[in-house]
N, C-alpha and C positions, 0 to 999 in steps of 0.2 A: 502494499501500500506505499504510496509517495505523497506528503504533505502537499494540499494544494496552494498554489504558487499563489490566494490571496491570503495565507498564514502566516504570520509574524515571525513563524520559522522558517519560511519558505526561502528566505535571500540568505540564512546560515546554511541551510540543505543544499543548497548549489551552489555556495563559495567555496566549503571545503570539497566539494566534488570538485572543483575547477584548480584546486592546488599541485597537480600531480608532484611538486617539487615537494612536498609536503609528506606523500607518500610513506609509510614505515616501513610496510610490508602488504603484501597479498598470498594467500595460502589457503590451501583446501587438507591441509597437516594438523590434528588437534596438537600434536607434540609441538613444533613447530611454532603454532600460533600461540600455544600456552610461552613458551620458552621468551620469543619475542616479545608479547602483552609486558611480560616479567621484566626485559629489562627496563622498562617504563613506569610501572608501576611495581609490583612486587610477587616474589613466588608463591603460586595458587594453584587449585584444585579446578580443572576442566575438565568439564563429559559434557557430550549429546547426550539431549533428554528426547529429542524427536524423532523417537523409533529410525528410522534409516536413512533422515536426513544427513546431507552430506555439508559439512564445512565450507564456509565461502567468506571467509575473513577477510579482512582489506583495513587497516590504520592508518590515519594520518596523525602526526605530529608535530607541535614547533615548543620548544623550548624557551623559556626566558626565566634561567635563574632558578628562584624557587618558585618560579610558578611554571606549569606548564598547558598547553592546552591538546587536546585530543579527540578523534573523531574516531568510532570504533564499530564498528557492527560485524558479526558473526555468520550471517546467512542462516545459522539454521538456529533449532531452540535447545538453550545451554543452560547449567546449571556453572556459579562461580564459587566456590570458596576462597578468597582472602585470607579470613580467619582476620585478625587484628589487624589493620592496617599500619602501626605502629607510629611512624615518621611521618605521614603526610594525610591531611584532608583532601576529601574527593567531591564535586560536586556531580551531577549526573544529570545530564539533560535530552530526555528520548526527541529525538527527530522525528520519527517516526515509531510504531511498535509501542510494547509496554514491556518495564521489568520490575519484578518482585525485589524486593529489596529487603532483608531482614538485619539491621544494627541492633546490636543487643538484644534489648526484649521489646523495640520497636517494630513494625513490619511496616512497609508501604507498596502498594501497587502503583508503581511510576509510569506518568504517560505524558504524551508531550506536553500539557500544560501543569503537569507538575513533577519537577524535578527531586530526586535526591539528594543530600546532603550527609556524608557519611564521615564522621567524628573516629580522630585516629586510633582510640584506644578501644573500642567496642569491635566485640567479635561481627564479623558481617560474614554472609550470603546472600548470593544472588540468582536470580533464574530472568533469562532472558528471551522473551519471544523472537522466535525465526526472523519476524523483521524487526527489530530489534536496531535501532540508529543513533546511538548516543553523542551528544558532543559534552568530552569533561575536561573540566577545570581541577587542576591537582595543585595545592598547593603545601610548601612543607611543613609540616607543623613547628619547627623550632622557631620559621622567621614570624607563620603566624599569631604563635602566641609572645612572641615577641612585640608584635605591636600593639597584640591587645595587654601589654602589660606598660606599652608608653600612656594607652587610653585611659588606662586607673590609675596607674600615676603609683603600683603596688605588685610586686610579685606575686603570681598564681596560686590559690591556695587548694585549687583541683584541675582538674584534666578539663579542657575548654570541650564541651560539648552542645552541637545546636541537635534543634530540633530537626528530624530527618525529611519531613515533606518541606518544599520549596516552590509556590508560585512563582515563576519566575520571570511570565510573562506580565505578570501584576505588579512587577517591581522593577520602572524603570530603568536607574539606575543601572541595576543587573544588567539589564537585558542592554544597555546601550551600552557597556563596556563589554559585552559578550562580542559582540558585534564590533565593534573596534579591535578585539582580539582573532577574531577570524580573519577582518581584513589583513590584519596582520599577516595571518598565515597566509593569506594566498598573496599576498603583494611581493612582501620586506623580503630581501634578501638573506646576508649573514649577520645574523643577529648580533653578534660578537662586535661589528662596530658600528655598535647604536646602544655602548654599554650603560651612557645616561638615560636612556630613554628606559630601556630593561629595566633598570633601578625604579624608575616612575610607576612602570606599568607593576611590577610587583605590587609597591605598595596600594595601589590603587584596586588592583583586586582584593586586596586583605582589607583593607577598609570598609570596600564595598560590601564582601560578605558579612562583616561584623557590623554592618546598618543595617543592612537588608533581612538580615537572616536573625533570629532568634537564636538566643545561646543564653546558658546558665551563668552569665554576667552581664546581660542586657539591662535588668534593672539598676545594678550599679552605676553612679553619678563618675562622670569622668573628670579624669582631673586636669588642672592644667600645664601647659609644655613644659614649666619652670620648675615642675616637683618629679617630671618622670626620669627620673635615673633608679636603673635596676642595681640590687647591692653587689655587683663585682664591677658595674663599669665608674660606682662611686669610691670603690676599694681601691682600684687602679688611680683613678684621680687622684687620690688624698694620697697614693704613694709618688706619684710623677713630681706634686708639688712638694715634697717633702724631700723628695731625692733629686730633684734638676739636675744637681750639677756632676751625679753620678753615672757611668759606664752602664745602659740599659739595655738590654736585649728583649726583643718581645716573649720569647719562653720564657723567663721570672716572671715578667708580666701576669703571662695566662696562669701560671704557680698560683703568684700571691691573689688572683680571682678567683683563683680552683675551678676554672673553664677550660674549655679545650682552646687551641689559639685561632681557631676558626671562631668560634662563638664570640670569645671576646672581641674578635674586630666588627664580628658582624655588630654587636651591642654597639660599640662606640660609633660604626655607621650610621645605624639606625637612630641612635638617641643625642650623637653629640656632630655628625655629618663630618666628621674627621678618623683617620687610623688613633689606635694611640700613641703612633709615633710620630706623629701628625701635630697631636694633642701636645706631645713632651715638646717637640722642636717650636710651636708656638709659645709653651711657658717660657723656654731659654731665651726667645727673641722678647719677651717681655722683662725678663732680669737683665738681658745684655742694655735694653734701653733704660730700665731703672739705674744700671752703674753709669751708661752716659750720661743722664740729666741728673746725676750727684754729684757732677765737678769733675773738671781734669785729671788722668790718672797716668799714670805710669803706662807706658808705651803705647799709650792712644787707643784708637779703635780696633788695632790687630790685637794686643793684647785683651780686652773685653770680650772681641770675636773668641779667642782661644780658651777661656777661660768657660765660655757658656757652649765650648764643644764646635765649633763653625771653624774649620782648617781653612776652609775655600771662601778666602775675602771676597772676590766677586760674585759668590753666589750668598755669601753672607749680605753681604750691599743690598743684591736685588731682590732679596727676600724680606729683607728689614725696611726696603722703600715702597714696596709692595703693602706691607703692613701697616706702616704708620705713616706714609707718605713725604715721605723725606730721606734723605740717605743718612747714613751712621754720623758719618762727619758734620751734618747738619746740626743732627741735633746735638754733636759733641761742641759747638760753634757758638750755638747760643743759648751756651747755660753762662 
């Protein structure tokens, strides 16, 4: 059954089919299909349940950092048992057909007007009709939980859990976002050339889902941006402020924070807009400026730069001028 072209999903239905460069695979083999889908999602059980039906699977895919958008159909009635998704959340929007989705203790009959939002920590099992064709948005769990932490201004005391059913066509913001993602899937080239845009799209997806779909933190008031700093980010900031004069390695900062190096950098990126080492560099620039404003110093600008770890004078002068609007020597002259 094809979706009539007058329905809101019709544009999405046509677009993903018109993007051959995004086709991840096409296969009639159950084991091959299971393995290829697992590369994008996670290992799972896949079985044909529709009598003597033959698999005609096809998947399109676009990766956007901590977010990805895919389109998947099996061409046969199948059961899918991934268990707990663990490290990602999954929004599944049927373009045609239907799917029975069990997540935790809830069960949903999903269809083109009713999407499913599967929470990462809940056991999940699905049964797709033979004509089921789904558009799916995958969001990394650590990233989505960091975005929620930013909104609340505190660390989470329970796993994030969404309501299972989402009437996505009644949510204009989410529907427009999905159309935008599909447009990128159809038209954009190598996404590694658009890192800034990818980062913005990641945040748009996360914030849109958190605002459009009910979850167990929905009733809590949002915090002001100035109060939003996770404990591990604050801990490292305080350490850098106190030890800006010392030789500091990123690995040591991760140990102090008690998180992985990747999580540390992600936390600083999300909440400070810069890396921990750039944060340290800015502290040192501020300290160097303070020394220059304190009055004449022996050795002049060079000695101040070296004191705060800037061995390349040209680079120090350029970064200093970019940050303060004047060169180090100009600061020293006006004291």
